[in-house]
VMD Tcl script that draws the C-alpha trace (Angstrom):
set ca {
  {4.69 -27.74 -38.58}
  {6.77 -27.15 -35.45}
  {5.35 -26.91 -31.96}
  {5.92 -23.14 -31.86}
  {4.09 -22.68 -35.16}
  {1.19 -24.83 -33.96}
  {0.96 -22.81 -30.76}
  {1.05 -19.53 -32.70}
  {-1.67 -20.76 -35.05}
  {-3.85 -21.88 -32.13}
  {-3.37 -18.49 -30.49}
  {-4.40 -16.68 -33.65}
  {-7.57 -18.78 -33.87}
  {-8.35 -17.91 -30.25}
  {-7.99 -21.45 -28.97}
  {-5.23 -20.60 -26.49}
  {-5.45 -18.10 -23.67}
  {-2.47 -16.01 -22.77}
  {-2.04 -15.29 -19.09}
  {-1.42 -11.64 -18.38}
  {-0.42 -12.31 -14.76}
  {2.84 -10.79 -13.67}
  {5.64 -12.69 -11.95}
  {3.56 -15.83 -11.42}
  {1.37 -14.34 -8.72}
  {-2.27 -15.31 -8.31}
  {-5.12 -12.90 -8.76}
  {-7.46 -12.21 -5.86}
  {-10.10 -14.47 -7.40}
  {-7.61 -17.33 -7.72}
  {-6.45 -16.88 -4.11}
  {-10.02 -17.12 -2.84}
  {-10.78 -20.07 -5.11}
  {-7.77 -22.10 -3.97}
  {-7.90 -21.22 -0.29}
  {-8.21 -24.30 1.91}
  {-10.03 -24.09 5.25}
  {-7.90 -24.57 8.34}
  {-10.21 -26.33 10.82}
  {-7.75 -26.14 13.70}
  {-7.50 -22.38 13.42}
  {-4.54 -20.88 15.23}
  {-3.78 -24.00 17.27}
  {-0.01 -23.73 16.99}
  {0.02 -20.09 18.07}
  {-2.26 -20.81 21.02}
  {-0.20 -23.81 22.16}
  {3.07 -21.88 21.86}
  {1.60 -19.00 23.84}
  {0.39 -21.34 26.59}
  {3.74 -23.14 26.77}
  {5.74 -19.92 26.98}
  {3.35 -18.60 29.64}
  {3.84 -21.77 31.67}
  {7.63 -21.42 31.40}
  {7.45 -17.78 32.51}
  {5.30 -18.71 35.52}
  {7.81 -21.40 36.52}
  {10.69 -18.92 36.22}
  {8.76 -16.35 38.26}
  {8.02 -18.94 40.97}
  {11.72 -19.90 41.13}
  {12.71 -16.23 41.50}
  {10.14 -15.64 44.23}
  {11.20 -18.80 46.06}
  {14.88 -17.83 45.90}
  {14.04 -14.33 47.25}
  {12.15 -15.89 50.17}
  {15.05 -18.22 50.90}
  {17.55 -15.35 50.89}
  {15.35 -13.29 53.27}
  {15.16 -16.18 55.74}
  {18.95 -16.44 56.01}
}
mol new
graphics top color blue
foreach p $ca { graphics top sphere $p radius 0.5 }
foreach p [lrange $ca 0 end-1] q [lrange $ca 1 end] { graphics top cylinder $p $q radius 0.2 }
display resetview
């Protein structure tokens, strides 16, 4: 008996389950079941926000300093 015939026979006996999922996507239950906790939370987003804020403050300070220097001349 070939592998395909064995699989068909097992399916007919009810030993094999056929997935009715479309396009390989997970169901909501599977998503919840396989979700891993992220203990750090949004660390990367927070760090990037802080770094960009620091860069903006530095740029603003340079602009203000250059304006003061041009007024003094």
